[in-house]
N, C-alpha and C positions, 0 to 999 in steps of 0.2 A: 316312487323308487322302484328302481328293476328288480327283479327277483333274483333268487338264486339262479331260478333253472335260466332266466332271461336270460343272464350274466354267461352260462354256460355253454348255453345257444348262440348267443353272438359268442365266443372265444369259439366252439366248434367250426362252425364259419368263418372266421377267418384264419384258424389252422387249414383248413381243408383249400379255401384258397388258395394261401402261403405253398401248399403242396398241389396243388392244380387239380384238386378233386373239385367233386360238387360239395354243396354245403350239404351238410347234414344236421337232422336237429336232433340234439341233443335226449341222450339217456334223463328218464324222469331215475333216478336212483333213491328218491324218496319213497315210491312206490315200491312196497314190499316183494312184491312176485318179480317186478324187473329188475331188484338191485339181485335179485335171488338167482336168478339167469345170470349176469353178470358176470355176478361173482362167482358162479360156477365156470363160465367162459373162461374168465382171469385165471381161476385156479387148477381148473381141470379141463373137459371138453363133455359137449354137450349131446354130442355122437355116438356117444360109447365106445369110439376110442380109445385104447391104453392110455395113460398119462401117466409117463416118468420122471421122475424127481430127482433131484441131491440135490443135497445141505452138507455144509461145512460149518465148525463154529467151535467155539471154546466155553470151558464150563471151570467157572471159578468157586471159591467154597466163602462161605458170609458166616463170620462169629461175631456175635458181638464183642466190641471191644478192639478189633484187628481191621486192618484192613483189608478188603478181597484178596483172598492166594489164589492164584493161578495153578489147577489142579490136573485136568488134561485137557485134548482136545477129542472133536469128533468127526465124522464123516458118515453118512448116511442114503440109501436110498430107497425110495419108496415109488410103485403100480398100483394105481389105481384106474375101475373103469366106474364112470357116474351113469345115471339111469333117471328118467323125468317120474315122479312118482303123481304129482301133481301140479301144478302153480303154483303151490308153497312148498314145494318139498322136492328133496331128489337126494336121493340114495347113493353110497359108493360101496364096491369090494375093493377093499385097498392093504395090501400086504408093506411089511415095510422090515428092512434090517440097519441098525445102527452098529457104530465101533467106533472105541474108542480109541484115540490114540495118544502116543508121547508129547508132551506140551513140547517140547525143545528139538525132538525125532520126528515127530508126525507118524511112527513106526506102530503097528498096531501093536494094543498091549493085551497079554495073557496073564498078568500078573502087574502089580501095582504097590507100591511103598507109600503109606498115609502119611502125610509130612503131620497129619496133628496127633498121630498116635504113635507114627515106628512101627506099625505091624501090617506085615504083607499080607496083601487083600486077592484074590482071583480075581481075574473081571469077566466078567459075563458077554455076549452079544446079545445087542437089545432088537428083540422080535417081535412086532406085534403081526396079527393075523394069519392068513387071511382071515377077514373081516367083515361085516357089513357097519359101516356108520351113516349117521343121515344128518341131511344138513335143512334144517329148516329156515324159515328168512331170514333170523338175527342170531343164531344160531347153532354150534357142530353137536349132534348126541348121539351116544349109544342106539344101538336099534332097540334097543327094552324099553327107551323114553316114554314113559306117558304123561303126555300132556298135561297142566291140571285146568280142573274146571275154568272158562272165562278167559283164557288165554289167549292174546291175541295176535295178528301177526306183524311185526316191529321190521326196520330194514336196519341192517348191517351199518355202523359210519362208515362213511367214506370222505372224501377229499379230494381235487382234481387243482394241479398245477397248470397252466401255460396243456403242453398233450402227455401231460403224466397223469395217472389214476392211480388212488390208495383205496383198497379196500380192507378192512379187518374186522378178526373174529377174536375170538378172546374166549378162554375157558379155565371157568375157575370153580376149584374144588374147598369141599368146606373140611377145615380142620375137626381130626376126631383126636381123642383123649388128647397128648401132649402137643401133638404135632404142628410145626405150623402149617396155614393154609398155602395152599397151587397154588399157583398163576400162569396161564399161557396167553402170549399177547402176539398176535401173528400177523403180520400186512402185506399183503399182495400187490404186486404193483405191476402198470405196464401202460400201454397204448390209450389214450383217452380216445383219439380217433378212429382205432383198430379195434376197440369197444363196442364202438357207435356202429359200425359195419356189421348188419344182421345176418350177412351172408358169411362169417365167420364162427366157427361152432367152438370154437378156442383160439386165445392170443398166447401172443410170447412175454411170461411175466416173471418174477424174481421173486422172492421171501426173505422178510427179515423177521426173524422171531426173536423171543427176548421169553424168559420162564423163570420161575424160581417155586422151586419144587425142595421138597425135604430130601434129606439124607437116604443113599440107596441102601440097601439093607445090608448089601457084600460089600459096603466100607467100610463097617465096624465101628460105626462111628460111638464115643464115648461124651460128648457134649452136645448141646441145640446148636443148631443151625440150619444153614440152606443152599443147597444149587444155584447157584447165574445161570443160563443157559445164552450166551447170546449167536446169533445163528443166522448164516445167509445160505439163500438156497433160492435154484432156478430149476424150469421146467423146461426139461429136454424136447429135441423133436421126437427121438425114440432110442432105442437101448444103446445104439452104437455109438451115441455120446456120451456113454459112461468113458472114462481115463483107463487103461487097460488095467490098471492096480486093482481098481475097484472091481473090475470086474472077477479079474482073481480071486479077488475076499467074497464078493458076493456067492459066485459055484461054491467056495470052500464053507462057506459061512450057510450057503441057505442053497442049495442045486433045485430047487422048484423055483427059484424064484425069477426067473425069465419066462417060465413054462404057464406058470397060476394063471395071467390075464394077456401076453405078446400074444394071440392069436385076433 
């Protein structure tokens, strides 16, 4: 019976032949070091070139006994530089700006009437960084992370369908007190044949992001529940690919966004 790797090698050869390119030996994404480098090429860039991402999505409220309630939309931008620390670790200097917009008009929200409480809330801009995060073979962790004794490298989940490869990252945060646990699930998708081209430091990719998290403090909630985020994103070729309206908002909300890692 053919192994998973043998099936993928055969599929790669068939795709390459169809495209008129030489057949390649498929990457072994079950190998932790190979998986990590492939993941960074899919998500970012192993050459150190800055990577610009853009996301759009919708956020819902989840309360026991009620249907999911639309709350607001989101648009965001991130710029990152990745560097190799070892065969089993990359690090990234990253900066993120996230904005919430009106569900119906998609206009930037500075205030919002909470449909659960009827209270008016001031809506902040979400800013992360500049800060460093680390990418181990199977997880993303803060720079301060200390690996427990005996921790062994393992590979991120992945699967291939035709010429489409999906690689998955998961961030689960433990609950504290009466809070519910948070969970972030990210799937980066791109071309399997491009990923197998060792000469490419980065390949085009798209992001599908789903998260369940606790209410934000500024929402001033008075009942238990969670936020459900459903977000899609794309890795851009460069900052010129951002739409003009987002560039205007970024320059207003974070004037250093395009200066931090754009050179």
